[in-house]
C-alpha positions in Angstrom: -1.5 -37.1 -36.2 -4.4 -38.6 -37.9 -7.2 -40.9 -36.7 -6.7 -44.7 -36.7 -7.3 -46.0 -40.2 -9.7 -48.8 -39.1 -11.5 -49.1 -42.4 -8.5 -48.8 -44.7 -6.6 -51.9 -43.8 -5.6 -54.2 -46.7 -5.8 -57.3 -44.5 -7.8 -57.9 -41.4 -5.5 -58.0 -38.3 -5.4 -61.0 -36.0 -5.9 -60.3 -32.3 -2.9 -61.2 -30.2 -1.3 -60.4 -26.9 2.5 -60.2 -27.3 5.2 -58.4 -25.4 7.7 -56.3 -27.1 9.8 -53.1 -27.2 9.8 -50.1 -29.5 13.4 -49.2 -30.3 14.4 -45.8 -31.7 17.1 -43.2 -31.8 20.9 -43.4 -32.1 21.2 -44.6 -28.5 18.6 -47.3 -29.0 16.1 -45.9 -26.6 13.3 -48.4 -25.8 9.7 -48.3 -24.6 7.9 -51.5 -23.4 4.7 -52.3 -25.3 2.1 -54.9 -25.8 1.0 -55.9 -29.3 -2.8 -56.2 -29.4 -3.3 -57.1 -33.1 -1.1 -57.7 -36.1 -1.1 -58.7 -39.8 1.8 -59.1 -42.2 1.5 -55.4 -43.0 1.1 -53.8 -39.6 0.2 -54.0 -35.9 -1.3 -52.1 -33.0 1.0 -51.5 -30.1 0.0 -50.2 -26.7 2.4 -48.6 -24.2 1.9 -48.0 -20.5 1.5 -44.3 -21.0 1.5 -41.8 -23.8 4.9 -41.7 -25.4 6.3 -39.4 -28.1 7.8 -41.6 -30.7 9.6 -40.9 -34.0 8.0 -41.7 -37.3 10.5 -44.6 -37.9 11.5 -47.1 -35.3 12.1 -50.8 -34.8 9.8 -53.3 -33.1 11.5 -56.1 -31.1 9.0 -58.8 -30.0 9.6 -61.1 -27.0 9.6 -64.1 -29.4 12.8 -62.8 -31.1 11.2 -61.1 -34.2 12.6 -57.7 -35.0 11.4 -55.5 -37.9 11.5 -51.9 -38.9 8.2 -50.0 -38.7 6.7 -46.6 -39.6 4.3 -44.9 -37.1 1.1 -44.3 -39.1 -1.0 -42.9 -36.2 -1.1 -42.5 -32.4 -4.1 -42.1 -30.2 -3.4 -41.9 -26.5 -1.1 -44.8 -25.6 -2.0 -46.8 -28.8 0.2 -46.7 -31.8 -0.6 -48.0 -35.3 2.6 -49.2 -37.0 3.2 -50.4 -40.6 5.9 -53.1 -41.1 8.7 -52.0 -43.4 11.0 -54.5 -45.1 11.8 -58.0 -44.1 11.9 -59.4 -40.6 15.3 -59.4 -38.9 16.6 -61.5 -36.0 18.9 -60.8 -33.1 22.1 -62.8 -32.6 20.5 -65.2 -30.1 17.6 -65.9 -32.4 19.9 -66.3 -35.4 22.0 -68.9 -33.4 18.8 -70.8 -32.4 17.6 -70.9 -36.1 21.0 -72.3 -37.2 20.8 -75.0 -34.5 17.3 -75.9 -35.8 18.8 -76.2 -39.3 21.4 -78.6 -37.9 18.5 -80.6 -36.4 16.7 -80.6 -39.7 19.7 -82.0 -41.5 20.6 -84.6 -38.8 17.1 -85.7 -37.6 14.7 -84.7 -40.3 11.7 -82.5 -40.8 9.5 -83.9 -38.0 12.1 -83.0 -35.3 12.7 -79.6 -36.7 9.0 -78.8 -37.1 8.4 -79.7 -33.4 11.0 -77.2 -32.3 9.8 -74.5 -34.8 6.2 -74.9 -33.5 7.4 -74.7 -29.9 9.3 -71.5 -30.8 6.2 -70.3 -32.7 8.3 -70.0 -35.8 10.1 -67.0 -34.2 7.1 -64.9 -35.1 8.2 -65.0 -38.8 5.2 -65.6 -41.1 7.4 -66.5 -44.1 9.3 -69.1 -42.0 6.0 -70.5 -40.7 4.6 -70.7 -44.3 7.7 -72.4 -45.7 7.9 -74.9 -42.8 4.2 -75.8 -43.1 4.4 -76.2 -46.8 7.4 -78.5 -46.4 5.6 -80.5 -43.7 2.5 -80.9 -45.9 4.7 -81.9 -48.9 6.4 -84.6 -46.7 3.1 -85.9 -45.6 1.9 -86.2 -49.2 5.2 -87.9 -50.2 4.8 -90.4 -47.4 1.2 -91.1 -48.4 2.2 -91.7 -52.1 5.1 -93.9 -51.1 3.0 -96.0 -48.7 0.2 -96.4 -51.3 2.6 -97.5 -54.1 1.7 -101.1 -55.1 4.0 -103.4 -57.0 3.2 -104.0 -60.7 
């Protein structure tokens, strides 16, 4: 295994503390981990003890986010992982997202945004960006409509 690529990152990682599990193998073996930093491209996971992991595995975060990853390096009980492909969700998270869609359609963006923020956008950067863009657009629309004067 190679040394951690600290200077080769494309984007600076954000420091976080998140719980999760590394999932691998046909039987779905799991190892508990903490996520210490992350970016849209990768993350640093720390396990309780040194653990032999395959090159390809899945990461399941406690917030419901699931994604495939490739192990790029390991040093002691720290593992550098690259995210591969789009984020996935488990059945419970998928059901929760569908219920928020129903709230969006019935009660509007403000109600849905409150729930999405409380759920931390399910750890999905694309969902967070889309929701925040929609929220900003709605705020701009309200401002324009409130400022419209009769001719």
